[in-house]
PyMOL Python script that loads the backbone (N, CA, C, O; Angstrom):
from pymol import cmd

cmd.read_pdbstr("""\
ATOM      1  N   UNK A   1     -25.082   9.351  -4.171  1.00  0.00           N
ATOM      2  CA  UNK A   1     -23.426   9.780  -3.832  1.00  0.00           C
ATOM      3  C   UNK A   1     -23.658  11.400  -4.729  1.00  0.00           C
ATOM      4  O   UNK A   1     -24.333  11.444  -5.758  1.00  0.00           O
ATOM      5  N   UNK A   2     -22.954  12.694  -4.111  1.00  0.00           N
ATOM      6  CA  UNK A   2     -23.041  13.422  -4.039  1.00  0.00           C
ATOM      7  C   UNK A   2     -21.805  13.835  -5.016  1.00  0.00           C
ATOM      8  O   UNK A   2     -20.680  13.440  -4.709  1.00  0.00           O
ATOM      9  N   UNK A   3     -22.037  14.812  -6.469  1.00  0.00           N
ATOM     10  CA  UNK A   3     -21.058  15.203  -7.012  1.00  0.00           C
ATOM     11  C   UNK A   3     -19.530  15.817  -6.362  1.00  0.00           C
ATOM     12  O   UNK A   3     -18.416  15.631  -6.851  1.00  0.00           O
ATOM     13  N   UNK A   4     -19.815  16.474  -5.311  1.00  0.00           N
ATOM     14  CA  UNK A   4     -19.110  17.024  -4.515  1.00  0.00           C
ATOM     15  C   UNK A   4     -18.344  16.122  -4.021  1.00  0.00           C
ATOM     16  O   UNK A   4     -17.118  16.177  -4.111  1.00  0.00           O
ATOM     17  N   UNK A   5     -19.174  14.910  -3.270  1.00  0.00           N
ATOM     18  CA  UNK A   5     -18.053  13.829  -2.832  1.00  0.00           C
ATOM     19  C   UNK A   5     -17.198  13.025  -3.880  1.00  0.00           C
ATOM     20  O   UNK A   5     -16.063  12.731  -3.505  1.00  0.00           O
ATOM     21  N   UNK A   6     -17.434  12.777  -4.662  1.00  0.00           N
ATOM     22  CA  UNK A   6     -16.981  12.230  -6.136  1.00  0.00           C
ATOM     23  C   UNK A   6     -15.741  13.346  -6.728  1.00  0.00           C
ATOM     24  O   UNK A   6     -14.897  13.031  -7.566  1.00  0.00           O
ATOM     25  N   UNK A   7     -15.829  14.362  -6.242  1.00  0.00           N
ATOM     26  CA  UNK A   7     -14.825  15.533  -6.641  1.00  0.00           C
ATOM     27  C   UNK A   7     -13.502  15.128  -5.669  1.00  0.00           C
ATOM     28  O   UNK A   7     -12.325  14.887  -5.934  1.00  0.00           O
ATOM     29  N   UNK A   8     -14.296  15.172  -4.384  1.00  0.00           N
ATOM     30  CA  UNK A   8     -13.120  14.960  -3.728  1.00  0.00           C
ATOM     31  C   UNK A   8     -12.096  14.059  -3.384  1.00  0.00           C
ATOM     32  O   UNK A   8     -10.904  14.310  -3.212  1.00  0.00           O
ATOM     33  N   UNK A   9     -12.881  12.624  -3.275  1.00  0.00           N
ATOM     34  CA  UNK A   9     -12.395  11.288  -3.753  1.00  0.00           C
ATOM     35  C   UNK A   9     -11.930  11.331  -4.860  1.00  0.00           C
ATOM     36  O   UNK A   9     -11.780  10.134  -5.103  1.00  0.00           O
ATOM     37  N   UNK A  10     -11.533  11.958  -5.861  1.00  0.00           N
ATOM     38  CA  UNK A  10     -11.354  12.014  -7.187  1.00  0.00           C
ATOM     39  C   UNK A  10      -9.829  12.580  -7.058  1.00  0.00           C
ATOM     40  O   UNK A  10      -8.891  12.132  -7.718  1.00  0.00           O
ATOM     41  N   UNK A  11      -9.756  13.346  -6.364  1.00  0.00           N
ATOM     42  CA  UNK A  11      -8.814  14.134  -6.068  1.00  0.00           C
ATOM     43  C   UNK A  11      -7.505  13.720  -4.959  1.00  0.00           C
ATOM     44  O   UNK A  11      -6.671  14.476  -4.460  1.00  0.00           O
ATOM     45  N   UNK A  12      -7.699  12.060  -4.770  1.00  0.00           N
ATOM     46  CA  UNK A  12      -6.828  11.206  -3.788  1.00  0.00           C
ATOM     47  C   UNK A  12      -6.269  10.547  -5.068  1.00  0.00           C
ATOM     48  O   UNK A  12      -5.479   9.654  -4.761  1.00  0.00           O
ATOM     49  N   UNK A  13      -6.395  10.667  -6.189  1.00  0.00           N
ATOM     50  CA  UNK A  13      -6.224   9.652  -7.441  1.00  0.00           C
ATOM     51  C   UNK A  13      -4.527  10.720  -8.128  1.00  0.00           C
ATOM     52  O   UNK A  13      -4.049  11.852  -8.062  1.00  0.00           O
ATOM     53  N   UNK A  14      -4.297   9.656  -8.599  1.00  0.00           N
ATOM     54  CA  UNK A  14      -3.015  10.259  -9.341  1.00  0.00           C
ATOM     55  C   UNK A  14      -3.348  10.935 -10.887  1.00  0.00           C
ATOM     56  O   UNK A  14      -4.291  10.308 -11.372  1.00  0.00           O
ATOM     57  N   UNK A  15      -2.947  11.842 -11.662  1.00  0.00           N
ATOM     58  CA  UNK A  15      -3.318  12.550 -12.408  1.00  0.00           C
ATOM     59  C   UNK A  15      -3.956  11.471 -13.965  1.00  0.00           C
ATOM     60  O   UNK A  15      -4.811  11.579 -14.843  1.00  0.00           O
ATOM     61  N   UNK A  16      -2.639  10.244 -13.439  1.00  0.00           N
ATOM     62  CA  UNK A  16      -2.787   9.376 -14.614  1.00  0.00           C
ATOM     63  C   UNK A  16      -4.184   8.915 -14.488  1.00  0.00           C
ATOM     64  O   UNK A  16      -5.002   8.828 -15.404  1.00  0.00           O
ATOM     65  N   UNK A  17      -4.370   8.606 -13.145  1.00  0.00           N
ATOM     66  CA  UNK A  17      -5.918   7.594 -12.628  1.00  0.00           C
ATOM     67  C   UNK A  17      -7.278   8.567 -12.688  1.00  0.00           C
ATOM     68  O   UNK A  17      -8.416   8.128 -12.855  1.00  0.00           O
ATOM     69  N   UNK A  18      -6.892  10.120 -12.499  1.00  0.00           N
ATOM     70  CA  UNK A  18      -7.887  11.288 -12.461  1.00  0.00           C
ATOM     71  C   UNK A  18      -8.242  11.058 -14.021  1.00  0.00           C
ATOM     72  O   UNK A  18      -9.387  10.608 -14.043  1.00  0.00           O
ATOM     73  N   UNK A  19      -7.901  11.140 -14.910  1.00  0.00           N
ATOM     74  CA  UNK A  19      -8.026  10.909 -16.494  1.00  0.00           C
ATOM     75  C   UNK A  19      -8.398  10.028 -17.086  1.00  0.00           C
ATOM     76  O   UNK A  19      -8.989  10.098 -18.163  1.00  0.00           O
ATOM     77  N   UNK A  20      -8.075   8.896 -16.394  1.00  0.00           N
ATOM     78  CA  UNK A  20      -8.509   7.408 -16.918  1.00  0.00           C
ATOM     79  C   UNK A  20     -10.107   7.477 -16.251  1.00  0.00           C
ATOM     80  O   UNK A  20     -10.886   7.434 -17.203  1.00  0.00           O
ATOM     81  N   UNK A  21     -10.621   7.540 -15.359  1.00  0.00           N
ATOM     82  CA  UNK A  21     -11.571   7.741 -14.594  1.00  0.00           C
ATOM     83  C   UNK A  21     -12.868   8.568 -15.308  1.00  0.00           C
ATOM     84  O   UNK A  21     -14.001   8.276 -15.689  1.00  0.00           O
ATOM     85  N   UNK A  22     -11.955   9.859 -15.255  1.00  0.00           N
ATOM     86  CA  UNK A  22     -13.152  10.725 -16.126  1.00  0.00           C
ATOM     87  C   UNK A  22     -13.467  10.397 -17.752  1.00  0.00           C
ATOM     88  O   UNK A  22     -14.496  10.830 -18.269  1.00  0.00           O
ATOM     89  N   UNK A  23     -12.700   9.766 -18.348  1.00  0.00           N
ATOM     90  CA  UNK A  23     -12.948   9.795 -19.607  1.00  0.00           C
ATOM     91  C   UNK A  23     -14.089   8.259 -19.658  1.00  0.00           C
ATOM     92  O   UNK A  23     -15.058   8.051 -20.389  1.00  0.00           O
ATOM     93  N   UNK A  24     -13.600   7.564 -18.788  1.00  0.00           N
ATOM     94  CA  UNK A  24     -14.479   6.186 -18.365  1.00  0.00           C
ATOM     95  C   UNK A  24     -15.633   6.086 -18.164  1.00  0.00           C
ATOM     96  O   UNK A  24     -16.403   5.189 -18.509  1.00  0.00           O
ATOM     97  N   UNK A  25     -15.926   7.537 -17.265  1.00  0.00           N
ATOM     98  CA  UNK A  25     -17.062   7.505 -16.870  1.00  0.00           C
ATOM     99  C   UNK A  25     -17.936   8.861 -17.034  1.00  0.00           C
ATOM    100  O   UNK A  25     -18.851   9.461 -16.469  1.00  0.00           O
ATOM    101  N   UNK A  26     -17.181   8.956 -18.031  1.00  0.00           N
ATOM    102  CA  UNK A  26     -17.779  10.694 -18.338  1.00  0.00           C
ATOM    103  C   UNK A  26     -18.299  11.479 -17.910  1.00  0.00           C
ATOM    104  O   UNK A  26     -19.341  12.111 -18.083  1.00  0.00           O
ATOM    105  N   UNK A  27     -16.651  11.408 -16.621  1.00  0.00           N
ATOM    106  CA  UNK A  27     -17.351  12.525 -15.243  1.00  0.00           C
ATOM    107  C   UNK A  27     -16.842  13.988 -16.033  1.00  0.00           C
ATOM    108  O   UNK A  27     -17.213  14.886 -15.278  1.00  0.00           O
ATOM    109  N   UNK A  28     -16.357  14.419 -16.875  1.00  0.00           N
ATOM    110  CA  UNK A  28     -16.473  15.682 -17.223  1.00  0.00           C
ATOM    111  C   UNK A  28     -18.031  16.252 -17.905  1.00  0.00           C
ATOM    112  O   UNK A  28     -18.131  17.435 -18.231  1.00  0.00           O
ATOM    113  N   UNK A  29     -19.082  15.387 -18.059  1.00  0.00           N
ATOM    114  CA  UNK A  29     -20.071  16.043 -18.674  1.00  0.00           C
ATOM    115  C   UNK A  29     -20.211  15.394 -20.565  1.00  0.00           C
ATOM    116  O   UNK A  29     -20.973  15.821 -21.432  1.00  0.00           O
ATOM    117  N   UNK A  30     -19.105  14.194 -20.685  1.00  0.00           N
ATOM    118  CA  UNK A  30     -18.859  13.719 -22.130  1.00  0.00           C
ATOM    119  C   UNK A  30     -19.144  12.449 -22.264  1.00  0.00           C
ATOM    120  O   UNK A  30     -18.471  11.730 -21.527  1.00  0.00           O
ATOM    121  N   UNK A  31     -20.090  11.773 -23.108  1.00  0.00           N
ATOM    122  CA  UNK A  31     -20.089  10.550 -23.002  1.00  0.00           C
ATOM    123  C   UNK A  31     -19.084   9.523 -22.714  1.00  0.00           C
ATOM    124  O   UNK A  31     -18.119   9.588 -23.476  1.00  0.00           O
ATOM    125  N   UNK A  32     -19.021   8.430 -21.677  1.00  0.00           N
ATOM    126  CA  UNK A  32     -17.950   7.973 -21.320  1.00  0.00           C
ATOM    127  C   UNK A  32     -17.491   6.908 -22.402  1.00  0.00           C
ATOM    128  O   UNK A  32     -18.253   6.226 -23.086  1.00  0.00           O
ATOM    129  N   UNK A  33     -15.872   6.887 -22.436  1.00  0.00           N
ATOM    130  CA  UNK A  33     -15.146   5.953 -23.721  1.00  0.00           C
ATOM    131  C   UNK A  33     -14.840   4.396 -23.403  1.00  0.00           C
ATOM    132  O   UNK A  33     -14.507   3.926 -22.315  1.00  0.00           O
ATOM    133  N   UNK A  34     -14.955   3.997 -24.121  1.00  0.00           N
ATOM    134  CA  UNK A  34     -14.392   2.486 -24.185  1.00  0.00           C
ATOM    135  C   UNK A  34     -12.868   2.376 -23.708  1.00  0.00           C
ATOM    136  O   UNK A  34     -12.072   3.313 -23.764  1.00  0.00           O
ATOM    137  N   UNK A  35     -12.570   1.056 -23.218  1.00  0.00           N
ATOM    138  CA  UNK A  35     -10.972   1.044 -23.012  1.00  0.00           C
ATOM    139  C   UNK A  35     -10.346   1.379 -24.048  1.00  0.00           C
ATOM    140  O   UNK A  35      -9.473   2.220 -23.833  1.00  0.00           O
ATOM    141  N   UNK A  36     -10.464   1.015 -25.189  1.00  0.00           N
ATOM    142  CA  UNK A  36      -9.912   0.778 -26.542  1.00  0.00           C
ATOM    143  C   UNK A  36     -10.082   2.594 -26.908  1.00  0.00           C
ATOM    144  O   UNK A  36      -9.089   3.089 -27.440  1.00  0.00           O
ATOM    145  N   UNK A  37     -11.363   3.610 -26.618  1.00  0.00           N
ATOM    146  CA  UNK A  37     -11.036   4.711 -27.142  1.00  0.00           C
ATOM    147  C   UNK A  37      -9.892   5.566 -26.273  1.00  0.00           C
ATOM    148  O   UNK A  37      -9.085   6.391 -26.702  1.00  0.00           O
ATOM    149  N   UNK A  38     -10.069   5.154 -25.088  1.00  0.00           N
ATOM    150  CA  UNK A  38      -9.049   5.629 -24.134  1.00  0.00           C
ATOM    151  C   UNK A  38      -8.124   5.364 -24.177  1.00  0.00           C
ATOM    152  O   UNK A  38      -7.405   6.245 -23.705  1.00  0.00           O
ATOM    153  N   UNK A  39      -7.369   4.165 -24.671  1.00  0.00           N
ATOM    154  CA  UNK A  39      -5.997   3.532 -24.700  1.00  0.00           C
ATOM    155  C   UNK A  39      -5.286   4.190 -26.060  1.00  0.00           C
ATOM    156  O   UNK A  39      -4.086   4.383 -26.257  1.00  0.00           O
ATOM    157  N   UNK A  40      -6.508   4.492 -26.998  1.00  0.00           N
ATOM    158  CA  UNK A  40      -6.420   5.046 -28.451  1.00  0.00           C
ATOM    159  C   UNK A  40      -5.410   6.371 -28.024  1.00  0.00           C
ATOM    160  O   UNK A  40      -4.203   6.565 -28.167  1.00  0.00           O
ATOM    161  N   UNK A  41      -6.647   7.268 -27.363  1.00  0.00           N
ATOM    162  CA  UNK A  41      -6.470   8.723 -26.851  1.00  0.00           C
ATOM    163  C   UNK A  41      -5.116   8.822 -26.072  1.00  0.00           C
ATOM    164  O   UNK A  41      -4.443   9.801 -26.395  1.00  0.00           O
ATOM    165  N   UNK A  42      -4.754   8.275 -25.424  1.00  0.00           N
ATOM    166  CA  UNK A  42      -3.547   8.214 -24.474  1.00  0.00           C
ATOM    167  C   UNK A  42      -2.494   7.644 -24.682  1.00  0.00           C
ATOM    168  O   UNK A  42      -1.506   7.839 -23.974  1.00  0.00           O
ATOM    169  N   UNK A  43      -2.508   6.680 -25.883  1.00  0.00           N
ATOM    170  CA  UNK A  43      -1.705   6.278 -26.705  1.00  0.00           C
ATOM    171  C   UNK A  43      -1.039   5.349 -25.486  1.00  0.00           C
ATOM    172  O   UNK A  43       0.113   5.455 -25.067  1.00  0.00           O
ATOM    173  N   UNK A  44      -2.232   4.251 -24.947  1.00  0.00           N
ATOM    174  CA  UNK A  44      -1.464   3.370 -23.951  1.00  0.00           C
ATOM    175  C   UNK A  44      -1.754   2.022 -24.363  1.00  0.00           C
ATOM    176  O   UNK A  44      -2.521   2.050 -25.325  1.00  0.00           O
ATOM    177  N   UNK A  45      -1.463   0.923 -24.037  1.00  0.00           N
ATOM    178  CA  UNK A  45      -2.164  -0.338 -24.404  1.00  0.00           C
ATOM    179  C   UNK A  45      -3.449  -0.534 -23.450  1.00  0.00           C
ATOM    180  O   UNK A  45      -3.517  -0.077 -22.309  1.00  0.00           O
ATOM    181  N   UNK A  46      -4.588  -1.378 -24.170  1.00  0.00           N
ATOM    182  CA  UNK A  46      -6.008  -1.484 -23.245  1.00  0.00           C
ATOM    183  C   UNK A  46      -5.535  -2.238 -22.213  1.00  0.00           C
ATOM    184  O   UNK A  46      -5.525  -1.327 -21.386  1.00  0.00           O
ATOM    185  N   UNK A  47      -5.115  -3.234 -21.576  1.00  0.00           N
ATOM    186  CA  UNK A  47      -4.342  -4.154 -20.615  1.00  0.00           C
ATOM    187  C   UNK A  47      -3.654  -2.812 -19.573  1.00  0.00           C
ATOM    188  O   UNK A  47      -3.939  -2.808 -18.376  1.00  0.00           O
ATOM    189  N   UNK A  48      -2.906  -1.909 -20.060  1.00  0.00           N
ATOM    190  CA  UNK A  48      -2.711  -0.969 -18.887  1.00  0.00           C
ATOM    191  C   UNK A  48      -3.108   0.136 -18.494  1.00  0.00           C
ATOM    192  O   UNK A  48      -2.616   0.847 -17.618  1.00  0.00           O
ATOM    193  N   UNK A  49      -4.322   0.371 -19.351  1.00  0.00           N
ATOM    194  CA  UNK A  49      -5.501   1.312 -19.065  1.00  0.00           C
ATOM    195  C   UNK A  49      -6.576   0.462 -18.106  1.00  0.00           C
ATOM    196  O   UNK A  49      -7.380   1.085 -17.413  1.00  0.00           O
ATOM    197  N   UNK A  50      -6.547  -0.808 -18.107  1.00  0.00           N
ATOM    198  CA  UNK A  50      -7.434  -1.533 -17.763  1.00  0.00           C
ATOM    199  C   UNK A  50      -6.880  -1.905 -15.968  1.00  0.00           C
ATOM    200  O   UNK A  50      -7.596  -1.811 -14.971  1.00  0.00           O
ATOM    201  N   UNK A  51      -5.586  -2.278 -16.008  1.00  0.00           N
ATOM    202  CA  UNK A  51      -4.993  -2.213 -14.359  1.00  0.00           C
ATOM    203  C   UNK A  51      -5.000  -0.632 -13.863  1.00  0.00           C
ATOM    204  O   UNK A  51      -5.093  -0.423 -12.654  1.00  0.00           O
ATOM    205  N   UNK A  52      -4.898   0.525 -14.818  1.00  0.00           N
ATOM    206  CA  UNK A  52      -4.398   1.529 -13.792  1.00  0.00           C
ATOM    207  C   UNK A  52      -6.136   1.980 -13.652  1.00  0.00           C
ATOM    208  O   UNK A  52      -6.277   2.504 -12.547  1.00  0.00           O
ATOM    209  N   UNK A  53      -7.305   1.944 -14.321  1.00  0.00           N
ATOM    210  CA  UNK A  53      -8.841   1.460 -13.932  1.00  0.00           C
ATOM    211  C   UNK A  53      -9.205   1.101 -12.635  1.00  0.00           C
ATOM    212  O   UNK A  53      -9.919   1.708 -11.837  1.00  0.00           O
ATOM    213  N   UNK A  54      -8.535  -0.123 -12.512  1.00  0.00           N
ATOM    214  CA  UNK A  54      -8.395  -1.193 -11.415  1.00  0.00           C
ATOM    215  C   UNK A  54      -8.059  -0.662 -10.574  1.00  0.00           C
ATOM    216  O   UNK A  54      -8.953  -0.747  -9.732  1.00  0.00           O
ATOM    217  N   UNK A  55      -7.003   0.077 -10.089  1.00  0.00           N
ATOM    218  CA  UNK A  55      -6.093   0.229  -9.164  1.00  0.00           C
ATOM    219  C   UNK A  55      -7.058   1.711  -8.783  1.00  0.00           C
ATOM    220  O   UNK A  55      -7.369   1.983  -7.623  1.00  0.00           O
ATOM    221  N   UNK A  56      -7.331   2.321  -9.625  1.00  0.00           N
ATOM    222  CA  UNK A  56      -8.186   3.826  -8.977  1.00  0.00           C
ATOM    223  C   UNK A  56      -9.294   3.165  -8.581  1.00  0.00           C
ATOM    224  O   UNK A  56      -9.506   3.761  -7.524  1.00  0.00           O
ATOM    225  N   UNK A  57     -10.027   2.479  -8.657  1.00  0.00           N
ATOM    226  CA  UNK A  57     -11.117   1.814  -8.356  1.00  0.00           C
ATOM    227  C   UNK A  57     -11.231   1.508  -6.974  1.00  0.00           C
ATOM    228  O   UNK A  57     -11.945   1.962  -6.080  1.00  0.00           O
ATOM    229  N   UNK A  58     -10.227   0.502  -7.019  1.00  0.00           N
ATOM    230  CA  UNK A  58      -9.209  -0.093  -5.327  1.00  0.00           C
ATOM    231  C   UNK A  58      -9.025   1.232  -4.103  1.00  0.00           C
ATOM    232  O   UNK A  58      -9.246   1.319  -2.895  1.00  0.00           O
ATOM    233  N   UNK A  59      -8.691   1.821  -4.782  1.00  0.00           N
ATOM    234  CA  UNK A  59      -8.534   3.316  -3.989  1.00  0.00           C
ATOM    235  C   UNK A  59      -9.680   3.934  -3.744  1.00  0.00           C
ATOM    236  O   UNK A  59      -9.931   4.315  -2.601  1.00  0.00           O
ATOM    237  N   UNK A  60     -10.549   4.128  -4.775  1.00  0.00           N
ATOM    238  CA  UNK A  60     -11.759   4.663  -4.189  1.00  0.00           C
ATOM    239  C   UNK A  60     -12.812   4.321  -3.476  1.00  0.00           C
ATOM    240  O   UNK A  60     -13.771   4.974  -3.065  1.00  0.00           O
ATOM    241  N   UNK A  61     -12.329   2.537  -3.325  1.00  0.00           N
ATOM    242  CA  UNK A  61     -13.297   1.829  -2.779  1.00  0.00           C
ATOM    243  C   UNK A  61     -12.661   1.778  -1.103  1.00  0.00           C
ATOM    244  O   UNK A  61     -13.310   1.507  -0.092  1.00  0.00           O
ATOM    245  N   UNK A  62     -11.682   2.013  -1.166  1.00  0.00           N
ATOM    246  CA  UNK A  62     -11.080   1.844   0.005  1.00  0.00           C
ATOM    247  C   UNK A  62     -11.396   3.441   0.658  1.00  0.00           C
ATOM    248  O   UNK A  62     -11.955   3.422   1.755  1.00  0.00           O
ATOM    249  N   UNK A  63     -11.161   4.477   0.216  1.00  0.00           N
ATOM    250  CA  UNK A  63     -11.994   6.062   0.804  1.00  0.00           C
ATOM    251  C   UNK A  63     -13.315   5.404   1.361  1.00  0.00           C
ATOM    252  O   UNK A  63     -13.638   5.477   2.546  1.00  0.00           O
ATOM    253  N   UNK A  64     -13.891   4.895   0.598  1.00  0.00           N
ATOM    254  CA  UNK A  64     -15.397   4.837   0.865  1.00  0.00           C
ATOM    255  C   UNK A  64     -15.458   4.457   2.308  1.00  0.00           C
ATOM    256  O   UNK A  64     -16.072   5.058   3.190  1.00  0.00           O
ATOM    257  N   UNK A  65     -14.583   3.145   2.452  1.00  0.00           N
ATOM    258  CA  UNK A  65     -14.904   2.403   3.643  1.00  0.00           C
ATOM    259  C   UNK A  65     -14.277   2.885   5.140  1.00  0.00           C
ATOM    260  O   UNK A  65     -14.583   2.585   6.294  1.00  0.00           O
ATOM    261  N   UNK A  66     -13.251   3.779   4.562  1.00  0.00           N
ATOM    262  CA  UNK A  66     -12.814   4.719   5.754  1.00  0.00           C
ATOM    263  C   UNK A  66     -13.466   5.335   6.622  1.00  0.00           C
ATOM    264  O   UNK A  66     -13.274   5.312   7.837  1.00  0.00           O
ATOM    265  N   UNK A  67     -14.558   6.125   5.820  1.00  0.00           N
ATOM    266  CA  UNK A  67     -14.728   7.443   6.001  1.00  0.00           C
ATOM    267  C   UNK A  67     -15.992   6.940   6.563  1.00  0.00           C
ATOM    268  O   UNK A  67     -16.823   7.727   7.017  1.00  0.00           O
TER     269      UNK A  67
END
""", "prot")
cmd.dss("prot")
cmd.show_as("cartoon", "prot")
cmd.util.cbc("prot")
cmd.orient("prot")
């Protein structure tokens, strides 16, 4: 997968989803964070961060299969 493609797909996510995906997978060139670290950083429950990540991944999967 090319970085350019990933950037295009990420644009289809909400701001919250983008932030979580960038933190979770280190898309900003930083080390990936754990769910617990992300939840602390964003002031959200781990379960909420997990739910948002799952929804974002589902959206990205749908984009992959549409094109």
